[in-house]
C-alpha positions, -999 to +999 in steps of 0.1 A: -001+002-001+014+035-010+004+064+013+018+088-013+035+080-046+054+116-055+090+103-060+115+113-033+141+134-055+137+169-054+155+196-068+163+229-050+136+250-043+112+220-045+091+207-016+106+179+005+089+143-005+083+111+015+070+081+001+056+051+024+048+018+014+044-018+033+076-039+037+075-071+022+083-102+044+083-079+076+056-062+095+059-025+090+068+003+063+094+015+043+101+053+042+121+073+015+127+110+014+124+138+040+106+142+069+095+178+072+070+208+069+056+194+034+056+160+047+041+156+078+007+147+071+021+117+054+047+106+082+021+109+110-005+086+088+023+061+088+029+062+123-008+058+131-008+030+111+022+016+129+003+022+161-028+004+149-006-030+140-014-063+156+024-069+162+051-069+192+078-054+166+069-032+137+094-022+113+103+013+101+129+008+071+142+042+071+178+037+052+164+059+019+153+086+044+175+114+043+163+137+070+140+139+096+130+174+112+124+177+149+086+179+146+090+146+126+111+130+157+085+143+183+059+124+163+080+095+160+083+101+200+047+106+208+037+073+184+066+051+208+050+069+244+017+054+230+025+019+224+012-004+244+035-020+271+059-048+252+055-031+214+082-018+200+089+008+170+122-006+152+138+017+133+162+004+107+186+023+096+175+060+102+196+091+092+222+098+121+203+132+127+171+113+139+195+092+162+207+120+176+176+139+183+158+113+198+192+109+221+189+145+230+150+155+233+140+118+242+167+101+259+157+064+274+127+064+255+111+029+258+093+020+227+120+026+203+149+002+188+174+017+165+188-009+139+220-008+116+231-031+092 
């Protein structure tokens, strides 16, 4: 399922783009592009889908996400705080800036696990 169909590439001055699709072989989503002012609605819908999933570990494949702004990180932290006990959002290869932002503003937040290859 595609929540947004626009390609992630952009030229100088173009609005950021984000594509989110269902992961194959895992319970989760694959995100490509940027999470910024112009893509928050897409990001928040993806996080709502993660919250509604009936799985203990929900994977967010983020290896092709180039940027997540602080508001996007806040939405992610908020979603993690809303998870039931024992559930986890697994961020696979998120941008290093997202990992640093989470560590800075939400240290020790349960509900999020960052994985690298």
